[in-house]
Residue frames relative to the residue before (quaternion, step in Angstrom):
aa qw qx qy qz dx dy dz
M 1.0000 0.0000 0.0000 0.0000 0.00 0.00 0.00
K 0.6476 0.5201 -0.3162 0.4584 3.59 0.99 -0.85
I 0.6286 0.5383 -0.3318 0.4528 3.57 1.06 -0.77
I 0.6435 0.5185 -0.3220 0.4619 3.59 0.97 -0.82
I 0.6576 0.4960 -0.3085 0.4758 3.59 0.93 -0.86
L 0.6492 0.5171 -0.3110 0.4631 3.59 0.96 -0.85
L 0.6721 0.4861 -0.2947 0.4744 3.59 0.90 -0.90
S 0.6338 0.5263 -0.3238 0.4652 3.59 1.01 -0.78
T 0.6524 0.5139 -0.3044 0.4665 3.56 0.98 -0.85
I 0.6508 0.5056 -0.3102 0.4739 3.58 0.94 -0.89
F 0.6474 0.5159 -0.3175 0.4625 3.60 0.93 -0.87
L 0.6502 0.5201 -0.3086 0.4599 3.59 0.95 -0.88
I 0.6578 0.5052 -0.3075 0.4664 3.58 0.93 -0.88
I 0.6653 0.4982 -0.3020 0.4668 3.59 0.91 -0.89
S 0.6776 0.4849 -0.3058 0.4606 3.60 0.88 -0.86
C 0.6339 0.5156 -0.3329 0.4707 3.62 1.05 -0.64
E 0.6258 0.5433 -0.3343 0.4488 3.57 1.04 -0.77
N 0.6730 0.5089 -0.2944 0.4488 3.58 0.98 -0.83
N 0.7254 0.4288 -0.2403 0.4819 3.58 1.12 -0.52
K 0.3425 0.7455 -0.5033 0.2712 3.58 1.18 0.37
T 0.5015 -0.6588 0.4745 0.2989 3.55 -0.95 0.91
E 0.1048 -0.7817 0.6140 0.0315 3.54 -0.97 0.98
F 0.2088 -0.7369 0.6297 0.1300 3.53 -1.16 0.74
I 0.0706 -0.8259 0.5591 -0.0206 3.56 -0.46 1.24
Q 0.2980 -0.7730 0.5439 0.1336 3.56 -0.59 1.23
S 0.4444 -0.6622 0.5347 0.2794 3.57 -0.97 0.88
K 0.4394 -0.7019 0.4993 0.2549 3.56 -1.04 0.77
V 0.7806 0.3358 -0.1701 0.4989 3.61 1.15 -0.48
I 0.7174 0.3127 -0.2269 0.5797 3.61 1.21 -0.32
N 0.3548 -0.8016 0.4411 0.1925 3.56 -0.09 1.33
K 0.7357 0.4381 -0.2511 0.4514 3.60 0.93 -0.79
L 0.6233 0.5783 -0.3293 0.4107 3.63 1.25 -0.13
V 0.0194 0.7542 -0.6554 0.0351 3.53 -0.99 1.01
L 0.2224 -0.7654 0.5911 0.1239 3.57 -0.84 1.02
V 0.2698 -0.7605 0.5763 0.1293 3.54 -1.03 0.89
K 0.1170 -0.8008 0.5872 0.0176 3.53 -0.52 1.25
N 0.8378 0.0794 -0.1195 0.5268 3.59 -0.95 0.96
P 0.0977 0.8129 -0.5684 0.0808 3.61 0.70 0.99
P 0.5767 -0.5607 0.4396 0.3998 3.60 -1.16 0.45
T 0.5411 -0.6570 0.4257 0.3071 3.59 -1.14 0.54
M 0.6805 0.4312 -0.2914 0.5159 3.59 1.24 -0.11
D 0.5214 -0.6682 0.4400 0.2967 3.57 -0.85 1.02
S 0.6443 0.5390 -0.3399 0.4229 3.60 0.93 -0.81
L 0.6559 0.4893 -0.3085 0.4849 3.60 1.02 -0.75
L 0.6327 0.5326 -0.3218 0.4611 3.56 1.00 -0.83
K 0.6520 0.5169 -0.3142 0.4573 3.58 0.88 -0.94
S 0.6373 0.5347 -0.3108 0.4598 3.57 0.98 -0.87
Q 0.6764 0.4918 -0.2905 0.4650 3.57 0.91 -0.91
L 0.6461 0.5193 -0.3231 0.4566 3.59 1.00 -0.78
I 0.6576 0.4955 -0.3112 0.4745 3.59 0.93 -0.87
D 0.6269 0.5279 -0.3269 0.4706 3.57 1.02 -0.78
F 0.6307 0.5254 -0.3216 0.4720 3.59 1.01 -0.83
L 0.6623 0.5111 -0.3070 0.4538 3.60 0.93 -0.89
I 0.6439 0.5198 -0.3209 0.4607 3.57 1.00 -0.79
K 0.7155 0.4453 -0.2458 0.4789 3.57 0.98 -0.86
N 0.7765 0.2259 -0.1044 0.5789 3.60 1.20 -0.57
P 0.0739 -0.8487 0.5215 0.0479 3.62 0.50 1.13
R 0.0614 0.7756 -0.6224 0.0850 3.53 -1.02 0.95
K 0.5407 -0.6178 0.4605 0.3374 3.54 -1.25 0.34
S 0.7965 0.0114 0.0251 0.6040 3.59 1.12 -0.66
I 0.1157 0.7866 -0.5978 0.1023 3.56 -0.96 0.88
A 0.1467 -0.7604 0.6278 0.0782 3.57 -1.13 0.75
F 0.1805 -0.7775 0.5969 0.0811 3.56 -0.86 1.03
Y 0.0022 0.7736 -0.6327 0.0356 3.55 -0.85 1.06
R 0.5375 -0.5888 0.4906 0.3517 3.54 -1.22 0.54
Y 0.4465 -0.6480 0.5467 0.2861 3.56 -1.07 0.77
S 0.1469 0.7786 -0.5944 0.1376 3.58 -0.65 1.11
S 0.6990 -0.4464 0.3264 0.4534 3.57 -1.25 0.09
E 0.6717 0.4787 -0.2959 0.4818 3.61 1.15 -0.56
T 0.7422 0.4420 -0.2513 0.4366 3.59 0.76 -1.01
K 0.5566 0.6114 -0.4098 0.3853 3.62 1.11 -0.43
Y 0.4784 0.6663 -0.4173 0.3913 3.60 1.29 -0.33
F 0.7146 0.4863 -0.2481 0.4374 3.56 0.99 -0.91
L 0.4646 0.6570 -0.4627 0.3721 3.60 1.22 0.08
G 0.8112 0.1917 -0.0880 0.5454 3.57 1.09 -0.69
N 0.7294 0.3710 -0.2173 0.5321 3.58 1.29 0.02
K 0.4274 -0.6735 0.5382 0.2721 3.55 -1.09 0.76
E 0.6300 -0.5043 0.4144 0.4209 3.54 -1.29 0.26
D 0.1501 -0.7758 0.6104 0.0551 3.55 -1.09 0.81
P 0.1473 -0.8600 0.4835 0.0708 3.60 0.05 1.27
G 0.7139 0.5055 -0.2686 0.4033 3.62 1.09 -0.42
G 0.7915 0.3997 -0.2501 0.3890 3.46 -1.34 0.30
F 0.7671 -0.3921 0.2884 0.4179 3.48 -1.44 -0.08
S 0.7925 0.2742 -0.1350 0.5278 3.57 0.94 -0.84
S 0.0794 0.8267 -0.5523 0.0726 3.59 0.72 1.01
E 0.1140 -0.7662 0.6308 0.0449 3.54 -1.11 0.78
E 0.1616 0.7743 -0.5900 0.1618 3.55 -0.45 1.26
L 0.5802 -0.5923 0.4277 0.3600 3.57 -1.10 0.64
D 0.5906 0.5912 -0.3555 0.4187 3.59 1.11 -0.66
N 0.5838 0.5874 -0.3651 0.4252 3.59 1.22 -0.37
Y 0.7545 0.3571 -0.1744 0.5223 3.59 1.26 -0.34
P 0.0333 0.8386 -0.5427 0.0348 3.63 0.67 1.04
E 0.5915 0.5786 -0.3661 0.4258 3.61 1.16 -0.49
D 0.7038 0.4373 -0.2549 0.4984 3.59 1.25 -0.39
E 0.5335 0.6089 -0.4221 0.4081 3.61 1.25 -0.11
I 0.2070 -0.8143 0.5374 0.0732 3.57 -0.58 1.18
A 0.7800 -0.1863 0.1841 0.5683 3.58 0.88 -0.96
N 0.0647 -0.7635 0.6323 0.1141 3.51 -1.36 0.10
F 0.1555 -0.7658 0.6200 0.0697 3.52 -1.25 0.51
F 0.1206 0.7883 -0.5985 0.0759 3.56 -1.00 0.79
I 0.3180 -0.7170 0.5926 0.1834 3.51 -1.26 0.58
L 0.0464 -0.8027 0.5936 -0.0331 3.55 -0.86 1.08
N 0.5269 -0.5652 0.5088 0.3795 3.53 -1.32 0.21
C 0.5160 -0.6172 0.4904 0.3351 3.57 -1.12 0.65
K 0.5649 -0.6265 0.4195 0.3353 3.59 -1.03 0.76
N 0.7532 0.4125 -0.2155 0.4649 3.58 0.88 -0.96
D 0.7911 0.1150 -0.0505 0.5987 3.60 1.18 -0.44
S 0.2477 -0.8265 0.4914 0.1187 3.55 -0.07 1.32
T 0.5773 0.5702 -0.3959 0.4300 3.62 1.21 -0.06
K 0.6815 0.4347 -0.2774 0.5193 3.60 1.30 -0.23
L 0.2783 -0.7669 0.5633 0.1309 3.54 -1.19 0.66
V 0.1122 -0.7524 0.6421 0.0954 3.52 -1.33 0.40
G 0.2148 -0.7694 0.5910 0.1125 3.58 -1.00 0.89
R 0.0838 -0.8237 0.5609 0.0023 3.58 -0.53 1.18
F 0.1711 -0.7642 0.6191 0.0582 3.52 -1.02 0.97
H 0.1109 -0.7835 0.6110 0.0249 3.58 -0.62 1.18
F 0.0697 -0.8179 0.5709 -0.0139 3.56 -0.49 1.21
Y 0.1649 -0.8058 0.5656 0.0590 3.59 -0.76 1.10
G 0.4129 -0.7280 0.4571 0.3010 3.57 1.15 -0.53
L 0.7722 -0.4048 0.2669 0.4106 3.50 -1.37 -0.13
K 0.6380 0.5356 -0.3376 0.4383 3.61 1.18 -0.35
G 0.5278 -0.6576 0.3969 0.3625 3.59 1.24 -0.17
S 0.7051 -0.5137 0.3109 0.3772 3.53 -1.32 0.23
D 0.6224 0.5373 -0.3602 0.4406 3.63 1.13 -0.33
D 0.8340 0.2098 -0.0650 0.5062 3.59 0.80 -1.02
G 0.5679 0.6441 -0.3716 0.3529 3.57 1.21 -0.27
Q 0.6215 -0.4913 0.4343 0.4287 3.49 -1.35 0.03
K 0.2049 -0.7653 0.5919 0.1482 3.55 -0.94 0.75
E 0.0290 0.7790 -0.6215 0.0782 3.52 -0.42 1.28
I 0.1077 -0.7778 0.6170 0.0527 3.55 -0.89 0.94
D 0.0360 -0.7948 0.6052 -0.0287 3.53 -0.71 1.14
T 0.3126 -0.6944 0.6090 0.2218 3.55 -1.11 0.69
L 0.1949 -0.8317 0.5138 0.0791 3.54 -0.38 1.24
I 0.8066 0.0732 -0.0362 0.5854 3.55 0.99 -0.76
Y 0.8346 0.1535 -0.1621 0.5035 3.51 -1.16 0.76
R 0.1271 -0.7618 0.6262 0.1069 3.56 -1.30 -0.02
C 0.3208 -0.7008 0.5980 0.2198 3.53 -1.12 0.69
K 0.1365 -0.7966 0.5851 0.0676 3.58 -0.96 0.87
């Protein structure tokens, strides 16, 4: 009985390790990060994305789910022309969130950092939450 419990525990630990969320930076699109093995709950995913932004500050970033289509952009730039165009806009179901810093409309010397979160359903069908993460325009 102890052996079964031990083996079950080891299997659980190994399976959890394989499903750890990974953030993979594109080699050719600086603002693109693919999220591999995202958590199944939007609230956990949002938390992980904000934590990533805090640890890796940037002026602009787009988070997409790692999929058979989006992994193309890890080593290739967007190709808008011709019969076989490949653009991130073609995969709104994989767009999870984006973050960017802009000048305030009323005072261009001040900045605001906006986080647009769509969740696991993507930018077409997901929840659209906009949070101001850094600074504030008054």
